[in-house]
C-alpha positions as CSV (number, residue, x, y, z in Angstrom):
1,M,-16.8,12.5,-3.4
2,I,-18.7,9.3,-4.3
3,R,-21.9,8.4,-2.4
4,F,-24.1,5.4,-2.9
5,E,-27.6,5.7,-1.5
6,H,-29.6,2.4,-1.3
7,V,-28.4,1.4,-4.8
8,T,-29.8,-1.9,-6.2
9,K,-29.1,-3.5,-9.6
10,R,-31.6,-6.2,-10.5
11,Y,-31.7,-7.8,-14.0
12,A,-34.7,-8.9,-16.0
13,D,-34.1,-12.6,-15.1
14,G,-34.4,-11.7,-11.4
15,T,-30.7,-11.8,-10.6
16,T,-29.8,-9.2,-8.0
17,A,-26.2,-8.1,-8.7
18,V,-26.1,-5.3,-6.1
19,D,-28.6,-5.2,-3.2
20,D,-29.4,-1.9,-1.3
21,L,-25.8,-0.6,-1.3
22,S,-25.0,2.5,0.7
23,F,-21.4,3.8,1.3
24,E,-19.2,6.8,0.7
25,V,-15.7,7.3,-0.6
26,A,-14.0,10.5,0.5
27,E,-12.1,12.8,-1.8
28,G,-8.5,11.5,-2.4
29,E,-9.3,8.1,-0.9
30,L,-8.4,4.8,-2.5
31,V,-11.0,2.2,-1.8
32,T,-10.5,-1.4,-2.9
33,L,-13.6,-3.5,-3.7
34,V,-12.7,-7.1,-3.1
35,G,-14.6,-10.4,-3.3
36,P,-15.1,-13.5,-5.4
37,S,-16.3,-13.5,-9.0
38,G,-20.0,-12.6,-9.3
39,C,-20.3,-10.8,-6.0
40,G,-21.2,-7.4,-7.5
41,K,-18.0,-5.4,-7.2
42,T,-17.5,-4.7,-10.9
43,T,-21.2,-3.9,-11.2
44,T,-20.8,-1.4,-8.4
45,M,-17.9,0.3,-10.2
46,K,-19.6,0.4,-13.6
47,M,-22.6,2.1,-12.2
48,V,-20.4,5.1,-11.2
49,N,-19.7,5.9,-14.9
50,R,-23.1,4.6,-16.0
51,L,-21.9,1.7,-18.1
52,I,-24.5,-0.1,-16.0
53,E,-27.6,1.8,-14.8
54,P,-28.9,1.0,-11.3
55,T,-32.4,-0.3,-10.9
56,S,-33.0,1.9,-7.9
57,G,-31.2,4.2,-5.6
58,R,-28.9,7.2,-6.2
59,I,-25.2,7.7,-6.9
60,H,-23.7,11.1,-6.3
61,L,-20.4,12.3,-7.6
62,D,-19.1,15.4,-5.9
63,G,-22.6,16.2,-4.7
64,E,-24.2,15.8,-8.1
65,D,-26.7,13.0,-8.9
66,I,-25.1,11.2,-11.9
67,A,-28.5,10.3,-13.3
68,T,-28.9,13.9,-14.3
69,V,-25.6,14.0,-16.2
70,D,-25.2,13.0,-19.8
71,P,-23.4,9.6,-19.7
72,V,-20.8,10.6,-22.4
73,E,-19.9,13.8,-20.6
74,L,-19.8,11.9,-17.3
75,R,-17.3,9.3,-18.6
76,R,-15.0,12.0,-19.9
77,R,-14.8,13.3,-16.3
78,I,-13.9,9.9,-14.9
79,G,-10.7,7.9,-15.6
80,Y,-11.2,4.3,-16.4
81,V,-8.5,1.5,-16.4
82,I,-9.3,-2.1,-17.2
83,Q,-7.4,-5.3,-17.1
84,Q,-6.9,-5.6,-20.9
85,V,-6.0,-1.9,-21.1
86,G,-7.9,-1.3,-24.4
87,L,-5.2,0.7,-26.2
88,F,-5.8,1.6,-29.8
89,P,-3.4,-0.6,-31.8
90,H,-3.1,1.8,-34.7
91,K,-2.2,4.8,-32.5
92,T,1.2,5.6,-30.9
93,V,1.6,5.5,-27.2
94,L,1.6,9.3,-27.1
95,D,-1.6,9.6,-29.1
96,N,-3.3,6.8,-27.0
97,T,-2.5,8.7,-23.9
98,A,-3.9,12.0,-25.3
99,T,-7.2,10.3,-26.4
100,V,-9.5,12.0,-23.8
101,P,-8.0,15.5,-24.1
102,H,-8.5,15.2,-27.9
103,L,-12.1,14.2,-27.3
104,L,-12.5,17.2,-25.0
105,G,-11.3,19.5,-27.7
106,W,-7.9,20.3,-26.4
107,Q,-5.4,21.7,-29.0
108,R,-3.1,19.0,-30.3
109,K,0.0,20.6,-28.9
110,K,-1.5,20.9,-25.4
111,A,-2.9,17.4,-25.5
112,R,0.4,15.8,-26.5
113,A,2.3,17.9,-23.9
114,R,-0.1,16.6,-21.2
115,A,0.3,13.0,-22.5
116,A,4.1,13.3,-22.4
117,E,3.9,14.7,-18.8
118,L,1.8,11.7,-17.8
119,L,4.0,9.1,-19.5
120,D,6.9,10.5,-17.6
121,L,4.9,10.4,-14.4
122,V,4.2,6.6,-14.8
123,G,7.9,5.9,-15.5
124,L,7.8,5.8,-19.4
125,D,10.2,8.3,-21.0
126,P,8.1,9.9,-23.7
127,S,11.2,10.4,-25.9
128,V,11.7,6.7,-25.8
129,Y,8.2,5.3,-25.8
130,G,6.0,8.1,-27.2
131,D,6.3,7.0,-30.8
132,R,6.0,3.3,-30.2
133,Y,2.8,1.3,-30.8
134,P,1.1,-0.9,-28.2
135,D,2.4,-4.2,-29.7
136,Q,5.9,-2.9,-29.1
137,L,5.4,-2.7,-25.4
138,S,5.4,-5.3,-22.6
139,G,2.3,-6.1,-20.7
140,G,3.4,-4.0,-17.7
141,Q,4.3,-1.1,-20.0
142,R,0.8,-1.2,-21.6
143,Q,-0.8,-1.1,-18.2
144,R,1.2,2.0,-17.4
145,V,0.0,3.6,-20.6
146,G,-3.5,2.7,-19.6
147,V,-3.1,4.5,-16.2
148,A,-1.5,7.5,-17.9
149,R,-4.4,7.7,-20.4
150,A,-7.0,7.6,-17.6
151,L,-5.3,10.5,-15.9
152,A,-4.6,12.6,-19.0
153,A,-7.6,15.0,-18.6
154,D,-7.0,15.2,-14.8
155,P,-10.2,13.6,-13.7
156,P,-11.1,13.8,-10.0
157,V,-12.2,10.1,-10.0
158,L,-10.4,7.0,-11.2
159,L,-12.1,3.6,-11.7
160,M,-9.8,0.6,-12.0
161,D,-11.1,-2.9,-12.8
162,E,-8.5,-5.5,-12.0
163,P,-5.9,-3.4,-13.8
164,F,-2.9,-5.5,-12.9
165,G,-4.5,-8.9,-13.1
166,A,-3.1,-9.9,-16.5
167,V,0.6,-9.6,-15.7
168,D,3.0,-11.9,-13.9
169,P,3.4,-11.6,-10.1
170,V,6.8,-9.8,-10.3
171,V,5.5,-7.2,-12.7
172,R,2.3,-6.9,-10.7
173,E,4.1,-6.1,-7.5
174,H,6.2,-3.5,-9.4
175,L,3.0,-1.9,-10.9
176,Q,1.4,-1.8,-7.4
177,N,4.5,0.0,-6.0
178,E,4.4,2.5,-8.9
179,F,0.7,3.1,-8.5
180,L,1.1,3.8,-4.8
181,R,3.9,6.3,-5.6
182,L,1.7,7.9,-8.3
183,Q,-1.3,8.1,-6.0
184,S,0.8,9.8,-3.3
185,Q,1.4,12.6,-5.9
186,V,-1.9,12.9,-7.7
187,R,-4.3,11.9,-4.8
188,K,-7.3,10.9,-7.0
189,T,-10.5,9.4,-5.6
190,V,-10.1,5.8,-6.6
191,L,-12.4,2.7,-6.8
192,F,-10.2,-0.3,-7.4
193,V,-11.7,-3.7,-8.1
194,T,-9.7,-6.8,-7.3
195,H,-10.4,-10.4,-6.3
196,D,-7.0,-10.6,-4.5
197,I,-7.2,-9.8,-0.8
198,E,-3.4,-9.1,-0.6
199,E,-3.7,-6.5,-3.4
200,A,-6.7,-5.0,-1.7
201,V,-4.8,-4.8,1.6
202,R,-1.7,-3.4,0.1
203,L,-3.3,-0.6,-2.0
204,G,-6.5,0.4,-0.2
205,D,-7.0,3.1,2.4
206,R,-10.2,1.2,3.1
207,I,-11.5,-2.1,1.8
208,A,-15.1,-3.1,0.9
209,V,-15.4,-6.8,1.3
210,Y,-18.2,-8.1,-0.9
211,G,-20.5,-11.0,-0.2
212,N,-23.4,-11.7,-2.5
213,G,-24.3,-8.3,-3.8
214,R,-23.7,-6.7,-0.4
215,I,-20.7,-5.2,1.5
216,E,-19.9,-7.4,4.4
217,Q,-17.3,-5.1,5.9
218,F,-16.0,-1.6,5.0
219,D,-12.9,-0.7,7.0
220,P,-9.2,0.1,6.9
221,P,-7.1,-3.0,5.9
222,A,-5.8,-3.5,9.5
223,A,-9.3,-3.7,10.8
224,V,-10.5,-6.1,8.2
225,L,-7.5,-8.4,8.9
226,G,-7.5,-7.9,12.7
227,A,-11.2,-7.9,13.4
228,P,-13.3,-9.5,10.6
229,A,-16.9,-8.4,11.0
230,T,-18.5,-11.7,10.0
231,P,-17.5,-15.3,9.6
232,Y,-17.7,-14.8,5.9
233,V,-15.1,-12.0,6.0
234,A,-12.9,-14.1,8.3
235,D,-13.1,-17.0,5.8
236,F,-12.5,-14.8,2.8
237,V,-9.4,-13.0,4.2
238,G,-8.0,-16.4,5.3
239,A,-6.6,-18.2,8.3
240,D,-3.2,-16.4,7.6
241,R,-4.8,-13.0,8.1
242,G,-2.3,-12.4,11.0
243,L,0.6,-12.7,8.5
244,K,-1.3,-10.5,6.0
245,R,-1.7,-7.9,8.7
246,L,2.1,-7.6,9.1
247,S,2.1,-5.6,5.8
248,V,-0.3,-2.9,7.1
249,T,1.1,-2.6,10.6
250,S,4.0,-0.1,10.9
251,I,7.0,-0.1,13.3
252,E,6.4,2.5,16.0
253,P,9.0,3.9,18.4
254,G,7.2,2.2,21.3
255,D,7.9,-1.2,19.8
256,L,11.6,-0.9,20.1
257,E,14.1,-2.2,22.7
258,Q,17.0,-0.1,23.8
259,P,20.2,-2.2,23.9
260,P,23.6,-1.1,25.2
261,V,25.1,1.5,22.9
262,V,28.8,2.3,22.4
263,H,30.6,4.6,20.0
264,L,33.3,3.9,17.5
265,D,36.0,5.8,19.4
266,D,35.1,4.4,22.9
267,Q,38.0,2.7,24.5
268,I,37.7,-1.1,24.5
269,V,38.0,-1.4,28.3
270,T,35.2,1.2,28.7
271,A,32.9,-0.5,26.3
272,A,33.6,-4.0,27.8
273,A,32.7,-2.6,31.2
274,R,29.4,-1.2,30.0
275,L,28.4,-4.5,28.5
276,A,29.4,-6.4,31.6
277,A,27.5,-4.0,33.8
278,E,24.3,-4.6,31.8
279,G,24.9,-8.3,31.3
280,A,24.7,-7.9,27.6
281,R,26.3,-10.1,24.9
282,W,26.4,-7.3,22.3
283,A,26.0,-3.6,21.8
284,V,25.0,-1.3,19.0
285,V,27.9,0.8,17.6
286,L,27.2,4.5,16.7
287,D,29.5,7.1,15.3
288,D,30.0,10.5,17.0
289,A,26.8,11.8,15.4
290,D,24.8,8.9,16.8
291,H,24.3,7.4,13.4
292,L,24.2,3.7,13.1
293,H,27.6,2.1,12.2
294,G,27.1,-1.6,13.3
295,W,27.4,-3.8,16.3
296,V,30.0,-5.4,18.5
297,S,30.0,-8.6,20.6
298,A,31.1,-8.8,24.2
299,D,33.5,-11.6,23.2
300,A,35.2,-9.3,20.7
301,L,36.0,-6.9,23.5
302,T,37.7,-9.5,25.7
303,G,41.1,-9.3,23.9
304,P,43.8,-6.7,24.4
305,A,42.4,-3.7,26.3
306,D,44.2,-1.1,24.2
307,G,42.5,0.5,21.2
308,T,39.0,1.5,20.4
309,V,35.7,-0.2,19.5
310,R,36.3,0.7,15.9
311,R,38.8,-2.2,15.6
312,H,36.1,-4.8,16.4
313,S,32.9,-3.3,15.2
314,R,31.0,-5.1,12.5
315,R,28.7,-3.5,9.9
316,M,25.0,-3.8,10.4
317,D,23.0,-4.2,7.2
318,A,19.7,-5.3,8.8
319,W,18.0,-2.0,9.4
320,L,14.8,-0.1,8.4
321,P,13.3,3.3,9.0
322,V,10.6,3.8,11.7
323,G,7.2,3.5,10.0
324,A,8.2,0.6,7.8
325,S,5.9,-2.3,7.9
326,L,6.3,-5.3,10.2
327,K,6.3,-7.4,7.1
328,Q,9.4,-5.6,5.9
329,A,11.0,-6.1,9.3
330,F,10.3,-9.8,9.3
331,S,11.6,-10.1,5.7
332,T,14.7,-8.2,6.6
333,M,15.4,-10.5,9.6
334,L,15.1,-13.5,7.4
335,Q,17.1,-12.1,4.6
336,H,20.1,-11.3,6.9
337,D,19.5,-14.2,9.2
338,A,19.4,-11.6,12.0
339,G,18.0,-11.9,15.5
340,W,17.1,-8.2,15.5
341,I,17.1,-5.2,13.2
342,A,18.1,-1.7,13.8
343,V,15.4,1.0,13.4
344,L,16.4,4.4,12.2
345,D,14.7,7.8,12.3
346,G,12.6,8.5,9.2
347,E,13.8,12.1,8.9
348,D,17.4,11.6,9.7
349,A,17.8,8.3,8.0
350,D,21.0,7.3,9.9
351,H,19.9,8.3,13.4
352,F,19.5,5.3,15.6
353,L,16.2,4.8,17.5
354,G,16.4,1.3,18.9
355,V,16.1,-2.3,17.8
356,L,13.2,-4.6,16.8
357,T,13.4,-8.2,17.9
358,P,11.1,-11.1,16.9
359,A,9.5,-10.9,20.3
360,R,8.8,-7.2,20.0
361,L,7.6,-7.7,16.5
362,H,5.0,-10.2,17.8
363,E,4.0,-7.8,20.6
364,A,3.6,-5.0,18.1
365,L,1.2,-7.1,16.0
366,R,-0.8,-8.1,19.0
367,R,-1.0,-4.6,20.3
368,S,-2.2,-3.4,16.9
369,I,-5.0,-5.9,16.8
370,D,-6.1,-5.2,20.3
371,A,-5.9,-1.4,19.7
372,D,-8.3,-1.7,16.7
373,A,-10.7,-3.9,18.7
374,R,-10.8,-1.4,21.6
375,G,-10.6,1.8,19.5
376,A,-7.4,2.8,21.4
377,S,-3.9,3.6,20.4
378,R,-1.2,0.9,20.5
379,G,0.6,2.7,23.3
380,D,-2.5,2.3,25.5
381,V,-2.7,-1.5,25.1
382,E,-1.4,-3.7,27.8
383,L,-0.9,-7.3,26.7
384,E,-1.9,-10.2,28.8
385,T,0.9,-12.7,29.3
386,I,0.9,-16.2,30.6
387,P,2.3,-16.2,34.2
388,G,5.8,-17.4,34.5
389,V,6.5,-17.0,30.8
């Protein structure tokens, strides 16, 4: 969808902002451009809509050399979201959102209907917010309007220049979540500029880590965190890159342990015998459909032998679906002060698959890093262990 071919931007004073840049962004891909101030990432993005003209090289958009396209026409085909939003203060939210369709000559009714549809998509009820003015909105709401306006004419490409940088951390995380939800529905080709490696990791399908006018590494987030290509990248992503990688490494069935399992209506004596035979101190408790109910300790089964497990079972609130991130798993363990979490099937949300322990979480992270380094799947990786440990 977007292709850079040996693109350089050099200013009259001799400053080289971008130096011989070549890379491609696939259709529907979200690529984050990350790096310190002055590294060339915003210059790169602005060359796509010709707000900045390259000194040399070519940029293609959907196979077309953008140098041959009228800049105004080109910009109307590309959504653009900036940090300060740039809403017109004298226009309502609905009219702000309909700006580009109006410029393209859409009939007023059609343009406003599209604007209302987009406001609803970004979580702003048009019947509530449509007639308000920008100064009547919070910072996070204005950013949502900015995203809606950029999408109003259904452009294939979206350029985003630190769009969430001006809001507080709580609102920023919420906007990131909403944007990921939105992208899963609209699947635009996105260039997203940020200086925050955590935001880049969280949002990007791939990350371009910029040095001084050059891309030092262009890889999926897990690869950037697990196998930095250069000392510069390793320093930029930080010594805690292992922790950051937790957020982009998912729980897989092969990561799970299989503890003893009993059912709610099992007789206490039967359940106690099962735990004793396996030398286990606790068991997962399921209902008759093998859905997670909770857990029971071996000590709780040492009382009167009459009755069923149901009498002694405790609810289990520390659980996640398979495919959730290891960061979510670690957070859930801490939140519930749990030594393990239950992992459930993603399709049948209550169906029990196994448990993830801290040791297995660590192994999953190590396997993921080794798998990327070897170009293998996690299941094919055998970890080296210290003898006797």
